[in-house]
All heavy atoms as an XYZ file, in Angstrom:
718
protein
N      -8.079     13.528     40.585
C      -7.100     14.388     39.928
C      -7.504     14.535     38.457
O      -7.691     13.545     37.753
C      -5.724     13.743     40.046
C      -4.623     14.517     39.384
S      -3.060     13.661     39.613
C      -2.120     14.975     40.299
N      -7.634     15.740     37.955
C      -8.045     15.940     36.555
C      -6.941     15.539     35.583
O      -5.761     15.668     35.872
C      -8.331     17.440     36.459
C      -7.614     18.050     37.622
C      -7.498     16.996     38.676
N      -7.355     15.047     34.436
C      -6.413     14.665     33.387
C      -6.025     15.906     32.599
O      -6.885     16.687     32.209
C      -7.053     13.614     32.444
C      -6.111     13.275     31.303
C      -7.439     12.373     33.230
N      -4.742     16.086     32.361
C      -4.282     17.247     31.602
C      -4.615     17.058     30.129
O      -4.391     16.002     29.562
C      -2.775     17.422     31.749
C      -2.344     17.754     33.144
C      -0.835     17.866     33.249
O      -0.110     17.675     32.278
N      -0.364     18.196     34.433
N      -5.148     18.100     29.508
C      -5.514     18.006     28.101
C      -4.294     17.964     27.186
O      -4.398     17.578     26.037
C      -6.420     19.174     27.705
O      -5.733     20.384     27.907
N      -3.124     18.340     27.681
C      -1.917     18.315     26.858
C      -1.254     16.931     26.840
O      -0.268     16.730     26.162
C      -0.911     19.357     27.352
O      -0.510     19.026     28.667
N      -1.809     15.991     27.602
C      -1.243     14.640     27.630
C      -1.403     13.982     26.261
O      -2.510     13.956     25.724
C      -1.957     13.812     28.700
C      -1.460     12.394     28.817
S      -2.361     11.519     30.098
C      -1.304     11.857     31.473
N      -0.319     13.476     25.662
C      -0.428     12.870     24.330
C      -1.235     11.580     24.372
O      -1.120     10.803     25.309
C       1.023     12.605     23.931
C       1.765     12.532     25.211
C       1.030     13.420     26.187
N      -2.050     11.385     23.353
C      -2.834     10.156     23.259
C      -2.025      9.118     22.506
O      -1.196      9.439     21.663
C      -4.172     10.451     22.600
C      -4.364      9.891     21.233
C      -5.711     10.275     20.643
O      -6.319     11.250     21.011
N      -6.147      9.504     19.686
N      -2.248      7.856     22.811
C      -1.561      6.777     22.099
C      -2.091      6.706     20.679
O      -3.294      6.748     20.458
C      -1.776      5.458     22.821
N      -1.188      6.637     19.713
C      -1.569      6.567     18.304
C      -1.453      5.128     17.818
O      -0.436      4.478     18.030
C      -0.652      7.456     17.458
S      -0.877      9.192     17.764
N      -2.508      4.671     17.160
C      -2.546      3.318     16.630
C      -2.886      3.345     15.146
O      -3.614      4.222     14.680
C      -3.610      2.476     17.337
C      -3.269      2.147     18.759
C      -3.682      2.972     19.789
C      -2.519      1.022     19.058
C      -3.370      2.678     21.105
C      -2.201      0.718     20.370
C      -2.634      1.546     21.404
N      -2.363      2.367     14.416
C      -2.783      2.073     13.049
C      -3.367      0.666     13.134
O      -2.752     -0.226     13.710
C      -1.604      2.120     12.057
C      -2.064      1.749     10.656
C      -0.973      3.515     12.058
N      -4.568      0.481     12.586
C      -5.244     -0.794     12.754
C      -6.119     -1.101     11.552
O      -6.455     -0.210     10.769
C      -6.101     -0.777     14.027
C      -6.987      0.429     14.119
C      -8.271      0.408     13.604
C      -6.527      1.610     14.693
C      -9.081      1.532     13.660
C      -7.335      2.737     14.761
C      -8.612      2.692     14.242
N      -6.458     -2.359     11.408
C      -7.328     -2.768     10.315
C      -7.030     -4.176      9.876
O      -6.597     -5.018     10.678
N      -7.252     -4.437      8.571
C      -7.066     -5.776      8.027
C      -6.192     -5.738      6.784
O      -6.244     -4.784      6.013
C      -8.414     -6.396      7.665
C      -9.303     -6.632      8.869
C     -10.636     -7.221      8.508
O     -11.156     -6.925      7.415
O     -11.167     -7.977      9.335
N      -5.405     -6.790      6.627
C      -4.523     -6.941      5.478
C      -4.819     -8.306      4.851
O      -4.974     -9.301      5.565
C      -3.039     -6.860      5.911
C      -2.117     -7.153      4.757
C      -2.740     -5.492      6.503
N      -4.910     -8.334      3.525
C      -5.137     -9.591      2.809
C      -3.951     -9.861      1.899
O      -3.481     -8.962      1.208
C      -6.417     -9.514      1.973
C      -6.681    -10.762      1.179
C      -7.276    -11.860      1.778
C      -6.313    -10.857     -0.151
C      -7.500    -13.035      1.067
C      -6.532    -12.010     -0.882
C      -7.130    -13.109     -0.266
N      -3.459    -11.104      1.933
C      -2.368    -11.492      1.040
C      -2.705    -12.821      0.380
O      -3.162    -13.757      1.017
C      -1.051    -11.641      1.789
C       0.099    -11.882      0.858
C       0.872    -10.929      0.273
C       0.570    -13.129      0.350
N       1.804    -11.509     -0.552
C       1.632    -12.875     -0.528
C       0.201    -14.450      0.537
C       2.332    -13.866     -1.194
C       0.892    -15.445     -0.130
C       1.948    -15.149     -0.984
N      -2.491    -12.887     -0.939
C      -2.516    -14.149     -1.693
C      -1.497    -14.012     -2.805
O      -0.938    -12.935     -3.017
C      -3.911    -14.438     -2.250
O      -4.178    -13.616     -3.374
N      -1.264    -15.072     -3.540
C      -0.267    -15.017     -4.619
C      -0.716    -14.102     -5.751
O       0.106    -13.658     -6.550
C       0.016    -16.419     -5.177
O      -1.218    -17.007     -5.587
C       0.688    -17.292     -4.138
N      -2.008    -13.788     -5.812
C      -2.518    -12.951     -6.905
C      -3.036    -11.590     -6.448
O      -3.318    -10.738     -7.282
C      -3.663    -13.665     -7.644
O      -4.703    -13.962     -6.709
C      -3.167    -14.941     -8.291
N      -3.166    -11.372     -5.129
C      -3.759    -10.114     -4.656
C      -3.208     -9.728     -3.289
O      -3.001    -10.586     -2.431
C      -5.278    -10.274     -4.553
C      -5.988     -9.039     -4.067
C      -7.496     -9.280     -3.921
O      -8.021    -10.321     -4.295
N      -8.179     -8.301     -3.368
N      -2.974     -8.431     -3.111
C      -2.586     -7.870     -1.816
C      -3.469     -6.653     -1.585
O      -3.607     -5.799     -2.470
C      -1.112     -7.425     -1.794
C      -0.182     -8.577     -2.132
C      -0.752     -6.840     -0.437
C       1.259     -8.153     -2.339
N      -4.081     -6.566     -0.399
C      -4.864     -5.367     -0.085
C      -4.723     -5.058      1.398
O      -4.403     -5.925      2.203
C      -6.335     -5.556     -0.461
O      -6.918     -6.560      0.334
N      -4.948     -3.788      1.733
C      -4.871     -3.342      3.123
C      -5.957     -2.300      3.362
O      -6.031     -1.316      2.634
C      -3.496     -2.765      3.420
N      -6.793     -2.542      4.343
C      -7.822     -1.591      4.770
C      -7.424     -1.133      6.167
O      -7.756     -1.775      7.162
C      -9.199     -2.256      4.787
C      -9.673     -2.720      3.428
S      -9.988     -1.351      2.297
C     -11.376     -0.587      3.088
N      -6.668     -0.030      6.230
C      -6.102      0.427      7.496
C      -6.542      1.855      7.801
O      -6.766      2.650      6.892
C      -4.579      0.364      7.445
C      -3.972     -1.013      7.141
C      -2.468     -0.889      6.950
C      -4.303     -1.999      8.236
N      -6.621      2.172      9.087
C      -6.922      3.538      9.507
C      -6.154      3.819     10.792
O      -5.527      2.931     11.362
C      -8.423      3.737      9.700
O      -8.925      2.816     10.637
N      -6.214      5.075     11.230
C      -5.494      5.488     12.424
C      -6.334      6.466     13.226
O      -7.164      7.183     12.664
C      -4.162      6.145     12.046
O      -3.497      6.591     13.213
N      -6.084      6.518     14.526
C      -6.758      7.489     15.381
C      -5.934      8.769     15.517
O      -6.281      9.648     16.286
C      -7.057      6.884     16.758
C      -5.806      6.549     17.541
O      -4.763      6.226     16.964
N      -5.893      6.594     18.848
N      -4.842      8.889     14.745
C      -3.983     10.084     14.750
C      -3.712     10.518     13.313
O      -4.085      9.829     12.375
C      -2.661      9.777     15.447
S      -2.845      9.430     17.199
N      -3.016     11.625     13.175
C      -2.703     12.169     11.843
C      -1.531     11.411     11.228
O      -0.403     11.890     11.173
C      -2.388     13.652     11.946
N      -1.820     10.193     10.773
C      -0.815      9.347     10.143
C      -1.330      8.981      8.755
O      -2.454      8.508      8.625
C      -0.568      8.067     10.961
C      -0.012      8.432     12.341
C       0.375      7.122     10.225
C       0.049      7.282     13.309
N      -0.516      9.256      7.732
C      -0.895      8.871      6.362
C      -0.447      7.430      6.138
O       0.682      7.063      6.447
C      -0.243      9.799      5.345
C      -0.818      9.589      3.928
C      -0.211     10.531      2.921
N       0.998      9.889      2.396
C       2.163     10.476      2.224
N       2.306     11.748      2.521
N       3.196      9.830      1.748
N      -1.339      6.623      5.569
C      -1.073      5.203      5.371
C      -1.208      4.885      3.894
O      -2.200      5.259      3.265
C      -2.080      4.340      6.159
C      -2.095      4.749      7.634
C      -1.754      2.863      5.999
C      -3.328      4.303      8.372
N      -0.199      4.213      3.336
C      -0.294      3.767      1.945
C       0.335      2.388      1.819
O       1.119      1.970      2.668
C       0.366      4.757      0.996
C       1.833      4.998      1.266
C       2.423      6.078      0.371
O       2.300      5.977     -0.863
O       3.019      7.008      0.925
N      -0.050      1.680      0.756
C       0.515      0.367      0.479
C       1.150      0.394     -0.900
O       0.563      0.871     -1.848
C      -0.553     -0.721      0.532
C       0.044     -2.113      0.361
C      -1.006     -3.177      0.168
N      -1.860     -2.914     -0.983
C      -1.552     -3.179     -2.258
N      -0.372     -3.683     -2.565
N      -2.395     -2.926     -3.219
N       2.378     -0.099     -0.975
C       3.082     -0.251     -2.252
C       3.568     -1.685     -2.307
O       4.484     -2.056     -1.571
C       4.258      0.722     -2.355
C       3.839      2.159     -2.485
C       5.024      3.068     -2.686
C       4.551      4.501     -2.828
N       5.660      5.435     -2.949
N       2.904     -2.486     -3.152
C       3.190     -3.915     -3.248
C       3.064     -4.532     -1.865
O       2.016     -4.425     -1.257
C       4.529     -4.156     -3.922
C       4.543     -3.635     -5.358
C       5.919     -3.662     -6.001
O       6.884     -4.111     -5.353
O       6.004     -3.230     -7.151
N       4.110     -5.167     -1.338
C       4.028     -5.814     -0.018
C       4.355     -4.871      1.133
O       4.335     -5.274      2.288
C       4.993     -6.997      0.046
C       4.429     -8.266     -0.520
C       5.343     -9.456     -0.263
N       5.588     -9.678      1.145
C       6.738    -10.134      1.641
N       7.755    -10.397      0.853
N       6.879    -10.322      2.935
N       4.662     -3.619      0.856
C       5.040     -2.679      1.923
C       3.862     -1.831      2.375
O       3.107     -1.317      1.553
C       6.138     -1.733      1.446
C       7.455     -2.399      1.268
C       8.516     -1.359      0.904
N       9.779     -2.008      0.656
C      10.720     -2.168      1.584
N      10.541     -1.693      2.791
N      11.834     -2.791      1.289
N       3.755     -1.670      3.696
C       2.842     -0.692      4.271
C       3.724      0.450      4.732
O       4.695      0.251      5.465
C       2.049     -1.277      5.454
C       1.132     -2.395      4.956
C       1.244     -0.174      6.146
C       0.442     -3.150      6.066
N       3.403      1.670      4.285
C       4.195      2.853      4.612
C       3.305      3.790      5.421
O       2.247      4.210      4.955
C       4.708      3.550      3.340
C       5.542      2.554      2.520
C       5.515      4.802      3.694
C       5.763      2.971      1.097
N       3.744      4.098      6.636
C       2.989      4.965      7.551
C       3.823      6.223      7.790
O       4.961      6.134      8.246
C       2.714      4.231      8.858
C       1.909      2.951      8.652
S       1.786      1.920     10.136
C       3.379      1.070     10.083
N       3.245      7.367      7.470
C       3.960      8.631      7.586
C       3.315      9.494      8.655
O       2.138      9.843      8.560
C       3.951      9.380      6.239
O       4.472      8.514      5.227
C       4.787     10.647      6.314
N       4.097      9.810      9.682
C       3.640     10.686     10.756
C       4.376     12.006     10.683
O       5.156     12.242      9.760
N       4.172     12.873     11.673
C       4.803     14.196     11.655
C       6.327     14.160     11.618
O       6.953     14.980     10.983
C       4.321     14.846     12.959
C       3.157     14.048     13.399
C       3.297     12.689     12.819
N       6.952     13.182     12.283
C       8.413     13.148     12.379
C       9.050     11.876     11.863
O      10.273     11.752     11.895
C       8.849     13.335     13.836
C       8.356     14.632     14.406
O       8.362     15.653     13.727
N       7.903     14.602     15.637
N       8.250     10.885     11.457
C       8.802      9.585     11.077
C       8.050      8.987      9.900
O       6.877      9.271      9.688
C       8.665      8.576     12.221
C       9.532      8.792     13.386
C       9.346      7.627     14.336
C       9.879      7.975     15.701
N       9.651      6.919     16.663
N       8.761      8.122      9.198
C       8.158      7.263      8.188
C       8.501      5.833      8.587
O       9.672      5.502      8.769
C       8.680      7.561      6.775
C       8.355      9.000      6.384
C       8.071      6.581      5.767
C       9.021      9.442      5.090
N       7.480      5.000      8.733
C       7.637      3.616      9.151
C       7.248      2.716      7.989
O       6.204      2.926      7.373
C       6.718      3.297     10.355
C       6.904      4.295     11.499
C       6.871      1.847     10.797
C       8.184      4.191     12.236
N       8.063      1.715      7.687
C       7.739      0.762      6.625
C       7.782     -0.650      7.195
O       8.675     -0.990      7.969
C       8.736      0.853      5.473
C       8.636      2.147      4.715
C       9.524      2.170      3.488
O       9.735      1.099      2.879
O      10.013      3.249      3.154
N       6.816     -1.464      6.782
C       6.753     -2.857      7.215
C       6.323     -3.715      6.030
O       5.578     -3.245      5.164
C       5.794     -3.014      8.421
C       4.376     -2.699      8.045
C       5.898     -4.385      9.032
N       6.833     -4.939      5.976
C       6.455     -5.874      4.913
C       5.268     -6.709      5.365
O       5.241     -7.206      6.491
C       7.607     -6.819      4.576
C       8.722     -6.272      3.715
C       9.801     -7.330      3.523
C       8.195     -5.824      2.370
N       4.305     -6.884      4.471
C       3.177     -7.773      4.729
C       3.695     -9.209      4.599
O       4.282     -9.556      3.573
C       2.045     -7.511      3.722
C       1.512     -6.086      3.886
C       0.930     -8.542      3.884
C       0.549     -5.654      2.789
N       3.505    -10.037      5.632
C       3.967    -11.427      5.540
C       3.240    -12.186      4.429
O       2.083    -11.905      4.132
C       3.610    -12.022      6.910
C       3.401    -10.854      7.800
C       2.928     -9.739      6.926
N       3.920    -13.147      3.847
C       3.338    -13.937      2.767
C       2.556    -15.123      3.320
O       2.764    -16.266      2.927
C       4.429    -14.394      1.804
C       5.034    -13.255      1.022
C       6.108    -13.720      0.052
O       6.745    -14.763      0.296
O       6.302    -13.026     -0.963
N       1.644    -14.846      4.238
C       0.737    -15.854      4.772
C      -0.621    -15.636      4.116
O      -1.246    -14.587      4.325
C       0.591    -15.713      6.291
C       1.867    -16.034      7.044
O       2.664    -16.839      6.518
O       2.056    -15.493      8.140
N      -1.090    -16.600      3.315
C      -2.354    -16.412      2.603
C      -3.523    -16.135      3.549
O      -3.588    -16.671      4.645
C      -2.565    -17.753      1.883
C      -1.208    -18.358      1.802
C      -0.480    -17.888      3.026
N      -4.408    -15.230      3.110
C      -5.633    -14.968      3.852
C      -5.708    -13.567      4.424
O      -4.866    -12.708      4.175
N      -6.755    -13.350      5.216
C      -7.050    -12.065      5.847
C      -6.435    -12.041      7.234
O      -6.585    -12.998      8.002
C      -8.568    -11.883      5.931
C      -9.084    -10.529      6.386
C      -8.701     -9.435      5.389
C     -10.601    -10.595      6.533
N      -5.743    -10.951      7.569
C      -5.042    -10.853      8.848
C      -5.346     -9.521      9.527
O      -5.388     -8.481      8.869
C      -3.531    -10.972      8.648
C      -3.143    -12.217      7.931
N      -3.108    -13.444      8.554
C      -2.821    -12.440      6.637
C      -2.763    -14.358      7.676
N      -2.579    -13.774      6.501
N      -5.516     -9.567     10.851
C      -5.679     -8.359     11.648
C      -4.320     -7.671     11.754
O      -3.295     -8.330     11.960
C      -6.191     -8.730     13.033
C      -6.361     -7.553     13.959
C      -6.828     -8.004     15.330
O      -6.032     -8.647     16.053
O      -7.984     -7.730     15.669
N      -4.317     -6.334     11.628
C      -3.083     -5.546     11.686
C      -3.227     -4.525     12.800
O      -4.231     -3.801     12.864
C      -2.874     -4.818     10.354
C      -1.676     -3.898     10.349
C      -0.449     -4.347      9.883
C      -1.776     -2.583     10.783
C       0.656     -3.497      9.866
C      -0.682     -1.728     10.778
C       0.538     -2.199     10.316
N      -2.234     -4.454     13.695
C      -2.215     -3.436     14.751
C      -0.786     -2.938     14.921
O       0.149     -3.734     15.018
C      -2.717     -3.983     16.100
C      -4.158     -4.481     15.987
C      -2.611     -2.912     17.188
C      -4.669     -5.159     17.242
N      -0.637     -1.618     14.942
C       0.672     -1.013     15.210
C       0.482      0.172     16.136
O      -0.334      1.058     15.863
C       1.349     -0.550     13.920
C       2.619      0.231     14.177
C       3.719     -0.377     14.770
C       2.710      1.577     13.868
C       4.875      0.331     15.034
C       3.871      2.296     14.121
C       4.947      1.665     14.711
O       6.083      2.372     14.981
N       1.202      0.193     17.226
C       1.212      1.344     18.124
C       2.395      2.208     17.734
O       3.547      1.742     17.734
C       1.317      0.914     19.578
C       1.260      2.109     20.511
C       1.224      1.695     21.949
N       1.209      2.903     22.770
C       0.768      2.951     23.988
N       0.302      1.869     24.565
N       0.795      4.079     24.661
N       2.127      3.453     17.361
C       3.148      4.375     16.874
C       4.290      4.467     17.877
O       4.072      4.639     19.073
C       2.533      5.752     16.639
C       3.419      6.648     15.837
C       4.160      7.687     16.298
C       3.649      6.582     14.425
N       4.852      8.262     15.263
C       4.565      7.612     14.101
C       3.190      5.748     13.413
C       5.004      7.835     12.812
C       3.632      5.972     12.122
C       4.532      7.005     11.837
N       5.510      4.309     17.380
C       6.700      4.393     18.215
C       7.295      3.037     18.585
O       8.425      2.963     19.044
N       6.541      1.958     18.389
C       7.040      0.623     18.704
C       7.955      0.117     17.589
O       7.926      0.622     16.477
C       5.867     -0.354     18.897
C       4.946      0.035     20.024
C       5.636     -0.041     21.381
O       6.214     -1.057     21.732
N       5.577      1.042     22.127
N       8.735     -0.918     17.865
C       9.664     -1.492     16.886
C       9.041     -2.637     16.087
O       9.637     -3.129     15.143
C      10.926     -2.026     17.591
C      11.652     -1.003     18.429
C      12.480     -0.024     17.699
N      13.450     -0.609     16.792
C      14.096      0.104     15.888
N      13.874      1.383     15.775
N      14.951     -0.470     15.080
N       7.844     -3.086     16.492
C       7.176     -4.208     15.835
C       5.717     -3.874     15.555
O       5.114     -3.055     16.259
C       7.216     -5.464     16.710
C       8.616     -5.968     16.929
O       9.406     -6.030     16.000
N       8.929     -6.341     18.153
N       5.175     -4.519     14.545
C       3.743     -4.466     14.263
C       3.188     -5.862     14.522
O       3.946     -6.832     14.645
C       3.440     -4.028     12.808
C       4.037     -2.674     12.510
C       3.925     -5.056     11.810
N       1.868     -5.975     14.590
C       1.244     -7.272     14.840
C       0.313     -7.629     13.689
O      -0.561     -6.842     13.326
C       0.478     -7.256     16.168
C       1.380     -7.104     17.340
N       2.021     -8.170     17.931
C       1.799     -6.008     18.008
C       2.777     -7.731     18.918
N       2.663     -6.415     18.984
N       0.555     -8.783     13.110
C      -0.337     -9.402     12.142
C      -0.942    -10.592     12.884
O      -0.222    -11.545     13.199
C       0.412     -9.877     10.898
C       0.895     -8.750     10.020
C       2.159     -8.224     10.169
C       0.072     -8.221      9.039
C       2.612     -7.193      9.361
C       0.515     -7.190      8.223
C       1.785     -6.675      8.383
N      -2.242    -10.527     13.184
C      -2.883    -11.530     14.043
C      -2.098    -11.576     15.356
O      -1.884    -10.555     15.971
C      -2.981    -12.891     13.348
C      -3.853    -12.837     12.088
O      -4.857    -12.091     12.094
O      -3.538    -13.535     11.116
N      -1.638    -12.740     15.762
C      -0.880    -12.871     17.013
C       0.628    -12.873     16.793
O       1.393    -13.135     17.716
C      -1.282    -14.168     17.736
C      -2.717    -14.111     18.238
O      -3.193    -13.010     18.571
O      -3.361    -15.168     18.278
N       1.064    -12.590     15.568
C       2.483    -12.618     15.241
C       3.074    -11.216     15.251
O       2.526    -10.296     14.651
C       2.697    -13.250     13.859
C       2.181    -14.663     13.812
O       2.417    -15.447     14.713
N       1.447    -14.989     12.756
N       4.212    -11.077     15.889
C       4.934     -9.812     15.942
C       5.931     -9.788     14.779
O       6.687    -10.737     14.595
C       5.659     -9.686     17.269
O       6.340     -8.464     17.352
N       5.911     -8.701     13.999
C       6.790     -8.562     12.834
C       7.604     -7.293     13.000
O       7.066     -6.227     13.282
C       5.960     -8.499     11.528
C       6.850     -8.232     10.333
C       5.164     -9.792     11.343
N       8.920     -7.411     12.824
C       9.806     -6.265     12.970
C       9.629     -5.280     11.823
O       9.426     -5.677     10.670
C      11.256     -6.726     13.052
C      12.194     -5.639     13.528
C      13.582     -6.181     13.852
O      13.680     -7.339     14.285
O      14.540     -5.429     13.670
N       9.735     -4.009     12.126
C       9.647     -2.944     11.136
C      10.858     -3.044     10.196
O      11.975     -3.294     10.653
C       9.588     -1.569     11.836
C       8.262     -1.435     12.562
C       9.818     -0.430     10.861
C       8.181     -0.256     13.483
N      10.618     -2.844      8.905
C      11.688     -2.916      7.912
C      12.568     -1.676      7.971
O      13.790     -1.766      7.957
C      11.089     -3.054      6.489
C      12.175     -2.980      5.434
C      10.308     -4.330      6.366
N      11.945     -0.504      8.072
C      12.716      0.740      8.026
C      12.000      1.838      8.787
O      10.784      1.971      8.706
C      12.925      1.163      6.584
C      13.853      2.343      6.434
C      14.155      2.617      4.993
N      12.999      3.246      4.384
C      13.076      4.120      3.406
N      14.233      4.445      2.906
N      12.002      4.657      2.903
N      12.775      2.651      9.484
C      12.272      3.857     10.146
C      13.112      5.012      9.632
O      14.332      4.972      9.710
C      12.393      3.779     11.678
C      11.617      2.575     12.232
C      11.905      5.079     12.311
C      11.802      2.356     13.711
N      12.450      6.030      9.101
C      13.137      7.229      8.614
C      12.666      8.416      9.427
O      11.529      8.465      9.875
C      12.802      7.489      7.147
O      13.072      6.358      6.363
N      13.517      9.397      9.594
C      13.124     10.628     10.281
C      13.642     10.672     11.705
O      14.488      9.893     12.108
N      13.076     11.620     12.467
C      13.511     11.864     13.832
C      13.191     10.737     14.782
O      12.524      9.782     14.447
N      13.653     10.876     15.981
C      13.506      9.814     16.992
C      12.133      9.672     17.524
O      11.227     10.275     17.505
C      14.443     10.096     18.154
């Protein structure tokens, strides 16, 4: 059975986040049209209909970051962290 080209693809935001008492950085990208920015401890992801915000945990070191668009949690390494705020449509 052929796959329909109109089938939506799963959108992910992924990369690495570093936190220490003196420095915070995030090297993140997405396979969809999602704008990603960091403001202090917040990661802000803006898609066509939503804005998602999550706090970077205060665990020192480099951490893997994965978020599947539409979920209520993001993953830092093996830890699930709840989204701080969702703005926009459903």
